[in-house]
Phi, psi and omega in degrees: 000034175077019178235147173278126185242342183203144174235128177235160183270138169287131185294133175216109186295334184269346184247288188227010182059235176262359189289143169216143184291160181300320180295321179291323184281321188248358185265038184263355186299332179299331180295327182271357185294139176290342181272354181291140177288118184244355180223144174290153178213166178244141181305139181075005172245114186266032180217156179300143182258136176301142185304315182293319179298319180296315180297321177296320179297315181294318180300319179297318178296318181297325180286328186270333190243161174267108186264146163234156180240137177244116182277192185209139175286355178259349179276158179290160177299322180295318180293316178299319181294319179298319178294319180298319179293327182292314185263346184095142185302323182290348180248016183251129187234160197289321183080020173232164181297161180301319181295314179294325177302314180294316181296317180297324178290325175295318176303312181298318179298318179296318182292327181274352184288334181078014182284345181203160176287143178257097189283152169282172177301321180293321181290335178304326183296348184265356184272147188257340173224132186232134175241124178249119181249110170073022178230135168263091190300326182301330179263320187271334180205073187300327177292325175293323177300319178296319178296323178296319178300322178289323185297317186287353175270348190294315182296314175299325178295318178297322177297320180295318179297324183280319188271323183237009171059041177271129177289153186293335181285347183275072191296316183298316180293322179296315179297322178295320181288319184288320185056240183258012179285140176199166178289169184285130174231124179245131181237128177237114188201157181294334183218170183292144177233170183288344177276351181300331183295338180248005182278146174291320176212142173234134180239128183257105185227161174288163178306317179297320179292325177298316178297319179296318178295319178301315178293326176295322177297317179299320178295317178299320179295330177272013179064029175245131181283127180277129181267063181227178178284356186251021183301315183295312179297318180297320180295318179298313182291317180298320179299316179294320180295323180289331179282341184286150172274324182227081178282148180232133176248129179241129177209178181184198188255009186302322183269003177051048183230111184288336179293330176295318179295319179294321177295322176301316177298322179296320178295313180299319179295317180297320179291324179296329177293337179269010179060036176271146176280071189281140174248147179227114181244116187244134188248131177251175191287318189226175193298330180231030177303317183289318179299318178296319180296322180296337177282351178054055176286166175287160179290153184297325181295334176290324176298316179295323178298318180297320179295315181299323183269013179059030176271355176218135182253345181217151183229140168249118180254124185257112171046047186219146175246100186292343175295337178273343191255331190241157175302147186295334184283347181284000000 
């Protein structure tokens, strides 16, 4: 009857299986709202505009004015690309803060460096020792948090299969045998998280201290003693990573600290030198932050500079709220 009544997830074994978040599954009522904007309009015209008239109006503006486009990390890759093609790559800008722009580019550089495998959510479950630097996974990547919970059960499950010949499908018997045994999980974060209950060790440090500990771990992995206050913690974590067959490092942009990301890269590089099957899982702020970064748009402050200097007379803003992205005085 012309209403949206249900949203279900398309199955993807490598991403989310059948899972979909509660907001995605039940947050569809806004689509049916009578207050939703359903027609394009032009300012000072209080009635819906015919599609062809609107396109003619926009075409006329594009011919007369110097346009720039501001994309969004929440918009689809296709929408961002369409805007970039419309205004030209040199006139297309990121739509994120300067700090986030820099962090996203560091993430992309790490992913393209080839120093470690970039696992899917399903593949995370196969790693035997995990180090989380500066992320509260339950809040920033809850599906990854679930995968981490599955991962730390793998080594005890493998032991059960080997020692008492229990098949993997016999879940109740496996859980009874395993009890509270699990693989090593290390969490370094400013405050307590819900994963701390299953962690071998949790360290509560400031962002700067987290980066320092990360670099100390990298030095320990390279057989160099770190002359810092974190030698003991770094030695413990490095030892566990070296014993692992498949170590995994998880980090991201939640703390807005580029030194944490650089330290993460140093750890992954040090492990790769040891011929470890290292995994690197990196978390960004929004659903398409990485896709937008891969398009290599200009920084948002350059867009503001063009407007200030009258180098652009019109702007197309795509699915973005600049009050959240830019300083209030701009």
